[in-house]
TORGUGU-963524 format. One record per residue (C-alpha): residue number from 1; x, y, z. Coordinates in Angstrom, 3 decimals. Layout:
N
LUMNU,k,x,y,z
LUMNU,NUM,X,Y,Z;
...
This chain:
133
LUMNU,k,x,y,z
LUMNU,1,-0.056,-0.022,0.093;
LUMNU,2,1.217,3.862,-0.939;
LUMNU,3,0.645,6.536,0.838;
LUMNU,4,1.866,9.973,1.800;
LUMNU,5,2.550,10.919,5.665;
LUMNU,6,2.151,14.732,5.635;
LUMNU,7,4.331,16.289,8.370;
LUMNU,8,5.787,19.746,9.529;
LUMNU,9,8.817,19.969,11.470;
LUMNU,10,11.322,22.594,13.369;
LUMNU,11,14.832,23.688,12.426;
LUMNU,12,16.519,24.813,15.449;
LUMNU,13,20.086,24.494,15.313;
LUMNU,14,22.521,26.052,18.591;
LUMNU,15,26.064,25.983,18.248;
LUMNU,16,26.013,23.521,15.238;
LUMNU,17,23.547,21.038,17.118;
LUMNU,18,20.076,20.411,15.832;
LUMNU,19,16.911,20.050,18.745;
LUMNU,20,15.631,16.787,18.489;
LUMNU,21,13.063,14.423,20.690;
LUMNU,22,12.538,10.868,21.517;
LUMNU,23,8.768,9.841,22.293;
LUMNU,24,8.014,7.646,25.078;
LUMNU,25,8.891,4.033,24.362;
LUMNU,26,10.849,4.959,21.321;
LUMNU,27,14.777,4.546,20.367;
LUMNU,28,14.766,7.088,17.313;
LUMNU,29,15.044,10.343,17.521;
LUMNU,30,12.570,12.915,15.472;
LUMNU,31,12.700,16.287,14.502;
LUMNU,32,9.983,17.956,16.715;
LUMNU,33,6.572,18.842,14.542;
LUMNU,34,3.871,16.804,13.571;
LUMNU,35,1.107,15.870,11.307;
LUMNU,36,-1.362,18.955,9.894;
LUMNU,37,-5.009,18.331,11.017;
LUMNU,38,-8.071,19.628,8.815;
LUMNU,39,-7.283,22.416,6.753;
LUMNU,40,-4.282,24.094,8.652;
LUMNU,41,-1.808,25.888,7.142;
LUMNU,42,2.181,24.632,7.594;
LUMNU,43,2.490,27.702,9.975;
LUMNU,44,-0.518,26.787,11.980;
LUMNU,45,0.557,23.022,12.444;
LUMNU,46,4.229,23.774,13.169;
LUMNU,47,3.106,26.121,16.088;
LUMNU,48,0.187,23.536,17.327;
LUMNU,49,2.478,20.887,17.486;
LUMNU,50,5.507,22.650,18.692;
LUMNU,51,3.414,23.972,21.611;
LUMNU,52,2.016,20.681,22.493;
LUMNU,53,5.415,18.910,22.099;
LUMNU,54,7.621,21.336,23.550;
LUMNU,55,5.489,23.713,25.491;
LUMNU,56,6.992,26.901,23.788;
LUMNU,57,5.228,29.680,21.996;
LUMNU,58,6.679,30.021,18.281;
LUMNU,59,7.260,33.306,17.083;
LUMNU,60,4.876,33.798,13.755;
LUMNU,61,7.044,36.542,12.295;
LUMNU,62,10.405,34.529,12.550;
LUMNU,63,9.170,31.485,10.519;
LUMNU,64,11.309,30.747,7.691;
LUMNU,65,11.085,27.925,5.251;
LUMNU,66,13.819,25.533,4.860;
LUMNU,67,13.091,22.751,2.746;
LUMNU,68,10.526,19.717,1.765;
LUMNU,69,12.288,16.359,2.070;
LUMNU,70,10.525,12.546,1.755;
LUMNU,71,11.842,9.272,2.373;
LUMNU,72,10.098,5.850,3.853;
LUMNU,73,8.302,6.350,6.831;
LUMNU,74,9.859,4.985,9.930;
LUMNU,75,8.413,1.901,11.073;
LUMNU,76,5.559,2.167,8.499;
LUMNU,77,4.791,-0.416,5.564;
LUMNU,78,6.990,-0.499,2.205;
LUMNU,79,6.104,2.475,-0.033;
LUMNU,80,4.756,4.494,2.973;
LUMNU,81,6.335,8.204,2.337;
LUMNU,82,6.783,10.942,4.805;
LUMNU,83,6.927,14.089,3.327;
LUMNU,84,8.286,16.786,5.926;
LUMNU,85,8.192,20.584,4.826;
LUMNU,86,10.729,22.155,7.086;
LUMNU,87,10.532,25.366,8.795;
LUMNU,88,13.160,27.375,10.805;
LUMNU,89,11.672,29.709,13.824;
LUMNU,90,12.323,31.438,16.968;
LUMNU,91,10.159,30.749,20.009;
LUMNU,92,9.603,32.064,23.745;
LUMNU,93,9.392,30.154,26.718;
LUMNU,94,11.219,26.801,28.226;
LUMNU,95,11.748,23.527,26.473;
LUMNU,96,10.377,21.223,28.044;
LUMNU,97,9.118,17.460,27.071;
LUMNU,98,5.216,17.143,27.028;
LUMNU,99,2.625,15.038,25.296;
LUMNU,100,4.304,11.918,23.896;
LUMNU,101,7.682,13.526,24.158;
LUMNU,102,9.917,11.875,26.999;
LUMNU,103,13.370,13.431,25.479;
LUMNU,104,14.501,16.563,24.460;
LUMNU,105,18.011,16.581,23.291;
LUMNU,106,20.674,18.522,21.236;
LUMNU,107,21.857,16.047,18.128;
LUMNU,108,25.358,16.757,16.206;
LUMNU,109,25.503,15.141,12.734;
LUMNU,110,27.382,12.433,14.475;
LUMNU,111,24.067,11.064,15.642;
LUMNU,112,22.803,10.537,12.294;
LUMNU,113,22.392,6.948,12.498;
LUMNU,114,19.516,7.152,15.169;
LUMNU,115,17.293,9.454,13.398;
LUMNU,116,14.488,8.531,11.551;
LUMNU,117,15.442,8.183,7.822;
LUMNU,118,13.870,11.201,6.790;
LUMNU,119,15.938,13.155,9.241;
LUMNU,120,19.060,11.493,8.077;
LUMNU,121,18.376,13.615,4.454;
LUMNU,122,17.560,16.639,6.379;
LUMNU,123,20.765,16.266,8.481;
LUMNU,124,22.703,15.728,5.130;
LUMNU,125,21.512,18.732,3.960;
LUMNU,126,22.101,20.698,6.727;
LUMNU,127,25.672,19.428,6.800;
LUMNU,128,26.449,20.136,3.483;
LUMNU,129,25.283,23.838,4.406;
LUMNU,130,27.483,23.825,7.099;
LUMNU,131,25.312,24.404,9.640;
LUMNU,132,25.711,21.047,11.884;
LUMNU,133,28.798,19.795,13.628;
């Protein structure tokens, strides 16, 4: 069965490390974000998901499109593709794991193998741009 999972993710890098999360009961890291609900815009989805997962408020005026990436969806049937639209943004508040998130971490490029397939593509892209250490 083929299909596309429509997701949005936040790319937030400090000192060459990228903000990432691990859900409860999982051993793979994912960029924070999630699936669109209904007719939400990219920005609405990003703002809602980041608030739910990390308890911080995205500052809408700082949202910038980074790129769209696709890969086999991690843990899903062969042919199920995740399409990830990535944005950078600033936020207010203190990062805290919430909802299904168990751990908030800062990953470097050397942690690439610990992330989902689409995140690995994003790590490669960011490394090529000189943004990840």
